[in-house]
C-alpha positions in Angstrom: 111.7 130.0 -7.0 115.0 128.0 -7.3 117.4 126.0 -4.8 120.3 127.5 -3.5 122.0 124.1 -3.5 123.8 122.9 -7.0 122.7 119.2 -5.9 121.2 117.6 -9.1 117.7 116.5 -8.9 114.8 115.2 -10.8 111.2 116.0 -10.4 108.9 114.6 -13.6 105.3 113.7 -14.2 103.7 112.2 -17.0 100.4 112.5 -18.3 98.3 109.3 -19.9 94.8 109.5 -20.2 92.1 106.8 -22.1 89.2 109.5 -22.2 90.1 113.3 -23.5 88.2 115.6 -24.9 87.1 115.4 -28.5 87.7 119.5 -28.6 90.5 119.2 -27.3 93.8 122.1 -28.7 96.3 120.0 -26.6 96.9 117.3 -24.4 100.0 117.4 -21.2 102.7 115.0 -21.5 104.9 115.7 -18.7 106.0 118.8 -16.7 109.2 118.8 -14.4 111.6 120.9 -12.3 115.6 119.3 -12.8 118.4 120.0 -12.3 121.5 119.0 -14.1 125.3 119.1 -13.2 126.4 116.3 -16.1 127.7 116.3 -19.3 125.4 113.2 -20.2 122.7 115.8 -20.4 122.6 116.0 -23.6 119.3 115.5 -26.3 119.7 115.2 -29.8 115.9 116.5 -31.2 116.1 113.7 -34.0 117.4 111.3 -31.5 114.6 110.0 -29.1 111.4 108.1 -27.7 108.7 111.2 -28.5 106.8 111.8 -31.8 104.7 114.8 -32.4 105.4 116.3 -29.1 105.9 120.6 -28.5 108.6 121.2 -25.7 108.9 124.2 -23.6 112.0 124.7 -21.4 113.1 127.6 -19.1 115.7 128.4 -17.4 115.8 129.4 -13.7 119.7 129.3 -12.7 122.8 128.3 -14.3 122.9 127.6 -17.6 122.6 125.0 -20.8 123.0 125.6 -23.8 120.7 125.1 -27.5 122.1 124.7 -31.0 119.1 124.8 -33.5 118.9 126.4 -37.4 122.8 127.2 -37.5 123.2 128.8 -34.1 124.2 128.4 -30.8 122.1 130.2 -27.6 123.5 129.9 -24.3 120.2 129.2 -22.0 121.0 132.3 -19.4 118.5 132.4 -16.6 114.7 134.0 -17.7 115.5 132.0 -21.4 113.2 129.7 -22.9 113.0 127.3 -25.7 110.3 126.2 -28.0 110.3 123.3 -30.0 109.1 120.5 -32.2 110.4 116.8 -31.2 111.6 115.5 -33.3 113.3 118.1 -35.2 116.7 119.0 -35.7 118.0 120.5 -32.7 120.1 119.6 -29.8 120.4 121.3 -25.9 122.9 120.0 -24.0 124.9 120.7 -20.3 128.3 122.4 -21.3 131.2 122.0 -19.3 131.9 124.7 -18.2 128.8 125.5 -15.9 128.1 124.4 -12.7 124.6 123.7 -13.0 121.3 124.0 -15.0 118.2 124.3 -13.4 115.0 124.7 -15.7 111.3 123.8 -15.7 109.8 122.1 -18.7 106.5 121.0 -20.3 105.2 119.1 -22.7 102.9 118.5 -25.0 101.0 116.9 -27.7 97.7 117.2 -29.8 96.5 117.0 -33.4 95.3 120.7 -33.6 98.5 122.0 -31.9 101.1 122.1 -34.8 99.4 125.5 -36.7 99.2 127.2 -32.7 102.8 126.0 -32.1 104.4 127.2 -35.9 102.4 130.4 -34.8 104.3 131.3 -31.5 107.9 130.1 -32.7 107.4 132.1 -35.6 106.7 135.2 -33.5 109.1 134.4 -30.6 111.8 132.0 -32.2 113.1 128.8 -31.1 114.5 131.1 -27.7 112.9 133.4 -26.0 113.1 135.7 -22.9 110.0 135.6 -20.4 110.3 136.8 -16.5 109.6 135.0 -13.9 106.5 136.7 -13.1 105.3 136.5 -16.6 101.6 134.9 -17.1 103.0 131.4 -19.1 106.2 131.0 -16.2 103.6 131.1 -13.6 101.2 129.4 -15.6 104.2 127.1 -15.7 104.4 126.9 -12.2 100.7 126.5 -11.4 100.6 123.4 -13.4 103.9 122.0 -12.1 102.5 122.2 -8.3 99.1 120.6 -9.7 101.0 117.4 -11.1 103.2 117.4 -7.7 99.7 117.2 -5.9 98.8 114.4 -8.5 95.3 117.3 -9.2 95.7 116.3 -12.7 93.1 113.6 -12.3 91.7 113.3 -16.0 92.2 113.9 -19.3 89.5 117.0 -19.1 91.4 118.7 -16.5 95.0 118.0 -18.2 93.5 119.1 -22.1 92.5 122.5 -19.8 95.7 122.7 -18.2 97.5 122.6 -21.6 94.7 125.3 -23.3 96.0 127.6 -20.6 99.4 127.5 -21.1 99.3 127.7 -25.0 97.1 130.5 -24.3 99.4 132.3 -22.0 102.2 132.2 -24.8 100.3 133.4 -27.4 98.9 136.1 -25.3 102.9 137.0 -24.2 103.0 137.5 -27.7 100.0 140.3 -28.5 100.6 142.1 -25.0 103.7 141.2 -23.6 107.1 142.9 -24.9 110.3 140.0 -24.5 111.9 141.7 -21.7 115.2 142.7 -23.7 113.0 145.0 -25.5 111.7 146.7 -22.2 114.4 149.4 -21.9 115.4 149.0 -18.2 113.9 152.0 -16.9 110.6 150.9 -17.3 111.5 147.3 -16.2 112.5 149.3 -12.8 109.0 150.6 -12.3 107.0 147.5 -13.1 109.6 146.0 -10.5 108.0 148.8 -8.1 104.8 148.6 -9.0 104.9 144.9 -7.9 106.3 145.5 -4.5 104.1 149.0 -3.5 100.6 147.7 -5.2 98.9 148.0 -1.7 100.3 151.0 -1.1 98.8 154.4 -3.0 101.2 154.8 -5.7 100.7 157.9 -8.2 102.0 158.6 -11.4 104.6 161.0 -10.4 106.2 158.5 -7.3 106.5 155.3 -10.7 107.9 158.2 -13.2 110.7 159.1 -10.1 111.3 155.3 -10.0 112.1 155.1 -14.0 114.1 158.3 -13.7 111.9 159.7 -16.3 109.7 163.2 -16.7 106.0 162.3 -16.1 105.2 162.5 -19.6 108.1 160.6 -20.9 107.2 157.8 -18.8 104.0 157.9 -19.5 104.2 157.6 -23.2 107.4 155.2 -22.7 105.4 152.8 -20.2 102.3 152.7 -22.6 104.2 151.9 -25.8 106.5 149.1 -24.3 104.1 147.1 -21.3 100.6 148.1 -23.6 99.0 149.4 -20.6 98.8 152.6 -19.3 101.0 152.6 -15.4 97.2 153.3 -13.7 95.8 150.2 -15.7 99.0 148.2 -15.1 98.9 149.0 -10.9 94.4 147.9 -11.0 95.5 144.8 -13.4 98.5 144.0 -10.8 95.9 144.8 -7.9 92.6 143.1 -9.3 94.7 139.5 -9.6 96.0 140.1 -5.9 92.1 140.7 -5.0 90.9 137.4 -7.2 93.5 135.2 -4.7 92.3 136.8 -1.8 88.7 136.3 -2.7 89.2 132.6 -3.1 91.7 132.1 -0.9 90.4 134.0 2.4 87.4 134.9 4.3 88.1 139.3 4.2 85.2 141.0 3.7 85.2 143.2 0.4 86.6 146.2 1.9 88.8 144.3 3.5 90.2 143.1 0.5 89.8 146.2 -1.1 92.4 147.5 1.4 94.6 144.8 1.5 95.3 145.6 -2.5 95.7 149.3 -1.8 91.5 150.6 -2.9 90.4 153.4 -0.7 87.0 151.8 -0.8 85.5 148.9 -1.6 82.4 150.7 -3.6 85.8 152.1 -6.4 87.1 148.4 -6.0 83.8 146.8 -6.8 83.9 149.2 -9.9 87.9 148.1 -11.1 87.0 144.5 -10.6 84.3 144.5 -12.7 86.0 146.2 -15.6 88.8 143.9 -15.4 87.0 140.6 -14.8 83.7 140.6 -16.1 81.5 140.3 -12.6 81.4 142.0 -9.2 83.8 140.7 -6.8 81.1 139.2 -4.4 79.9 137.1 -7.4 83.8 135.8 -8.3 83.7 135.0 -5.1 80.7 132.5 -5.0 81.8 130.8 -7.8 85.3 130.5 -7.2 85.4 126.7 -8.1 86.6 128.0 -11.4 89.2 125.4 -12.9 92.5 127.7 -12.5 93.7 128.4 -9.1 95.1 131.9 -10.7 93.2 134.6 -12.4 95.7 136.0 -15.1 93.9 139.4 -16.6 94.6 141.2 -19.9 
């Protein structure tokens, strides 16, 4: 995701639309991907122009610092902070860091505060997310939409804001913070992501974790919220949905590409997760999102 060079850069996009939905929860105010190498980067949450804005900022590489509630936190890779602007906090580039690369999203909305306050009460002001977690995938997708100038009106703007907030809420319900998941289970998640298109079985997954099959099954289900097979199928269906949207492969070819032995079983599993057949999903692929995140 991040570039290897430590040269500073700034790619940010702001949004202001006159016409917005009356039912909106939030509107995107800005999104960006930046790298700083200067100690001039120093933001005081009580001394800036924005009013009533929610900021989520995620570290890709290097690190920065956050001071809030009397505590100072290093913002290393996979860490994100969630704050209101204005509020009493400060985040900055420390003198002993060689760079800080991050993505951010800022939003506003009269109905946003109780939703965000609930998020902060569950996640804290500083939390951990893997680069492939649904909230970060949503953030990357929104950034790409902005970069390609595809957020063209207040309705799309509100939709993407709502999607990001929804993924954050789902992360509090369905996903444990990476710091809470044992390394053995993290290894299996990585193993599944690398080999989902192959005929992976429970024995191989348990071996990747270094646990007995029965202990592994209990641990995986406890920390991931799905059985290993459910997680494998969820990932396969997410990949299949992308192929259905972006290729002309037949259903059997899609099934084979993501690890299913045949089209009939693939269709059954797809319908279970998505609520419609693969063929219908393909016909209706003009959905407002580019990625299908399943729970």
